[in-house]
C-alpha positions as CSV (number, residue, x, y, z in Angstrom):
1,M,-38.5,-12.8,10.4
2,R,-36.5,-14.5,13.1
3,S,-33.4,-12.7,12.1
4,C,-35.1,-9.3,12.4
5,Y,-36.2,-10.3,16.0
6,A,-32.6,-11.4,16.8
7,F,-31.1,-8.1,15.5
8,G,-33.7,-6.1,17.5
9,M,-32.8,-8.0,20.7
10,L,-29.1,-7.4,20.0
11,A,-29.7,-3.7,19.6
12,L,-31.5,-3.6,23.0
13,I,-28.8,-5.5,24.7
14,A,-26.1,-3.3,23.2
15,A,-27.8,-0.1,24.3
16,R,-27.7,-1.1,28.0
17,P,-24.7,0.3,29.9
18,V,-22.7,-1.9,32.3
19,V,-21.6,-0.6,35.7
20,A,-17.9,-0.5,36.2
21,E,-16.4,-3.4,38.1
22,P,-13.8,-2.9,40.8
23,Y,-10.3,-4.2,40.0
24,R,-8.7,-4.3,43.4
25,A,-7.6,-7.9,42.8
26,H,-5.4,-6.7,39.9
27,V,-3.8,-4.0,42.0
28,A,-3.2,-6.5,44.8
29,A,-1.7,-9.0,42.5
30,A,0.7,-6.4,41.1
31,D,1.7,-5.2,44.6
32,G,2.0,-8.8,45.8
33,A,4.4,-9.7,43.0
34,S,6.4,-6.6,43.6
35,V,6.7,-7.2,47.3
36,A,7.8,-10.8,46.6
37,L,10.6,-9.5,44.3
38,L,11.6,-6.9,46.9
39,V,11.9,-9.4,49.7
40,A,13.7,-11.9,47.5
41,G,16.2,-9.3,46.5
42,A,16.7,-8.0,50.0
43,T,17.3,-11.5,51.4
44,S,19.6,-12.8,48.7
45,D,22.7,-11.8,46.9
46,V,20.7,-10.8,43.8
47,K,20.1,-7.1,44.6
48,P,18.6,-6.1,41.2
49,L,15.5,-8.0,42.3
50,S,14.9,-5.5,45.1
51,Y,15.2,-2.7,42.5
52,L,12.7,-4.4,40.3
53,G,10.3,-4.9,43.2
54,T,10.6,-1.2,44.2
55,A,9.9,-0.2,40.6
56,G,6.9,-2.6,40.5
57,L,5.5,-1.0,43.6
58,A,5.9,2.5,42.1
59,L,4.7,1.7,38.6
60,G,2.5,-1.5,38.8
61,S,-0.7,0.1,40.1
62,A,-0.5,2.9,37.5
63,G,-0.2,0.2,34.8
64,V,-3.3,-1.6,36.1
65,H,-5.3,1.6,36.1
66,A,-4.1,2.5,32.6
67,A,-5.0,-1.0,31.4
68,H,-8.5,-0.4,32.6
69,G,-8.7,2.9,30.8
70,N,-8.5,5.1,33.9
71,W,-5.7,7.4,32.9
72,G,-6.5,10.0,35.6
73,R,-6.4,7.4,38.3
74,A,-3.1,6.1,36.8
75,T,-1.6,9.5,37.1
76,I,-2.8,9.9,40.7
77,A,-1.5,6.5,41.6
78,L,1.9,7.2,40.0
79,A,2.2,10.5,41.9
80,M,1.1,9.1,45.2
81,R,3.4,6.1,45.1
82,G,6.3,7.7,43.3
83,A,6.7,10.8,45.3
84,P,7.6,9.1,48.7
85,L,10.0,6.8,46.9
86,L,11.8,9.7,45.2
87,Y,11.9,11.6,48.5
88,A,13.4,8.6,50.3
89,A,16.0,8.1,47.5
90,S,17.0,11.8,47.6
91,I,17.7,12.1,51.3
92,R,21.5,12.6,51.7
93,G,23.7,13.1,54.7
94,P,25.0,16.6,54.0
95,A,21.4,17.9,53.7
96,C,20.7,16.6,57.3
97,Q,24.0,17.6,58.9
98,D,23.7,18.9,62.4
99,G,27.4,18.7,63.2
100,T,27.6,15.0,64.2
101,A,27.3,11.8,62.2
102,A,24.7,10.4,64.6
103,A,22.5,13.4,64.0
104,A,22.8,13.0,60.3
105,M,22.0,9.3,60.4
106,G,19.0,10.1,62.6
107,C,17.7,12.6,60.1
108,I,18.2,10.2,57.1
109,N,16.5,7.3,58.9
110,G,13.7,9.5,60.2
111,G,13.1,10.8,56.7
112,K,13.0,7.3,55.2
113,V,10.6,6.1,57.9
114,V,8.2,9.1,57.1
115,A,8.5,8.3,53.4
116,G,7.7,4.7,54.1
117,L,4.6,5.6,56.1
118,V,3.4,8.0,53.4
119,F,4.0,5.2,50.8
120,V,1.9,2.7,52.8
121,A,-0.9,5.3,53.1
122,A,-0.7,5.8,49.3
123,V,-1.1,2.1,48.8
124,V,-4.1,1.9,51.1
125,V,-5.7,4.9,49.3
126,D,-5.0,3.4,46.0
127,Y,-6.5,0.0,46.9
128,A,-9.5,1.4,48.8
129,V,-10.5,4.4,46.6
130,L,-8.8,4.4,43.2
131,A,-9.2,0.7,42.3
132,A,-12.8,0.6,43.5
133,G,-14.1,1.0,40.0
134,D,-17.1,3.0,41.2
135,D,-16.7,6.3,39.4
136,G,-20.4,7.1,39.4
137,G,-20.5,6.5,35.7
138,T,-20.9,3.6,33.5
139,T,-18.7,1.9,30.9
140,P,-20.1,1.0,27.5
141,A,-21.5,-2.4,27.0
142,M,-19.4,-4.9,25.1
143,L,-21.2,-6.6,22.2
144,S,-20.2,-10.2,21.4
145,V,-21.8,-12.0,18.5
146,G,-22.3,-15.7,18.7
147,G,-24.9,-18.3,17.7
148,S,-26.1,-21.7,18.3
149,F,-27.1,-24.2,15.6
């Protein structure tokens, strides 16, 4: 008789949905590690560290969203973070030529500053909105079986 009662209680517990938790700390940890690699590479002779840090900033958040099962948010985060980095990497001198080298460098540097500001805005939106975990829905409850003797 006790076992029937226990299984009935388990069925009631399993039927209750659980509200989605925010995972901002995971996104912040991925970004923090990426910034540390970027700074370490920029301040040392080991330049591949800065490339690894840049890749982590572009891809890390999308990986966190995907790990939490939010594939749509992962796609949005990848687009928001990747687009400014690709734009900054694609700026070349001849595309900005205005006759003088100083004007070309001003165009290149200005474009990279704008791309940097857009990237910072993307990180803020990602942290504040996408990683909030509040999608208005619920995630299914997880059932764990255990006992005490």
